[in-house]
C-alpha positions, 0 to 999 in steps of 0.5 A: 679394623679398630679394637672397638670394632673387634670387641663388638658382640655379634648378633647371636651374642646379643640375642643370647644376652637379650633372651636372658633379660639384657635390654641393652643388648636388644637395643643394640640389635634394634640400632643395627637392624632398624634401617632394614626393617623400616625400609621393608615395612615402608615399601609394603605400607605404600611409603607412608612414613607414619604407618611405616614407623608404627609397623617397624616399632610393632615388628621390634615389639614382636621380636622382643616377645618372640626372641625365645623362638629364634633358633640360631639356624639362620642369621638374626637379620633374616629372622627379623626381616621375615618377622617384620614383613609378616607384621606388615602383611597382617596389615594387608589382611585387614578386610577394609584393605581388600581390593575389588579386582574381579578374578577374571581380570586377574587371570587375564593378567597372569602372563609373565612380563619383563621386570619393571625398571625405571631410573627415576626413584622418586617417581617410582616410589610414588607410583608404588605407593599408589598401588592397591595394597595387595598388588603393592605387597606382591610387587614389593615381596617379589621384585624387591624382597626376592620372594617366590610366588609360592611364598607370597601365596602362602603369606597372603593366602592367595593362589599362586596364579593370583600372586602372578596376576597381581604382580602383572597388574602392579607392573602394568599400573606402574607403567601407566602411572609413570607414563609408559605404554603397557 
């Protein structure tokens, strides 16, 4: 380990400095974590580069505004990631993004299914981007971010059964989009 690496402040030190107005410390936090934040909001935005950039920037603006609420009980990256996901989820709560799926269709689709896996990343990314917004959000949060259905239902303001149904629906739509039989 080089002397330079050893002297780099950890996230907690940077947060403390940033809370007292040190903008350069917040810039360091930004540089360290922008990749992960961008990746999460990019997937949730349907792989829309411009929208993901806006959401990532919004997440860091909110992080700066809410920095005093960080309680040092978890890693800063965990807190920031959750904040970024919430920023992206707020986008999904917009009324013009609601999908029009009938609730009985969602109930029929609520049976558990084996997780979807495919080798062709680019095809998978395009297929995920083409999913309806709420189905995409549930798929990303559950299968990629590792959230439980209870967490997803709280964040998206839906029943746990609807979260499970949306996940099943998203997986089925992905299979069809990738030319696999459902």
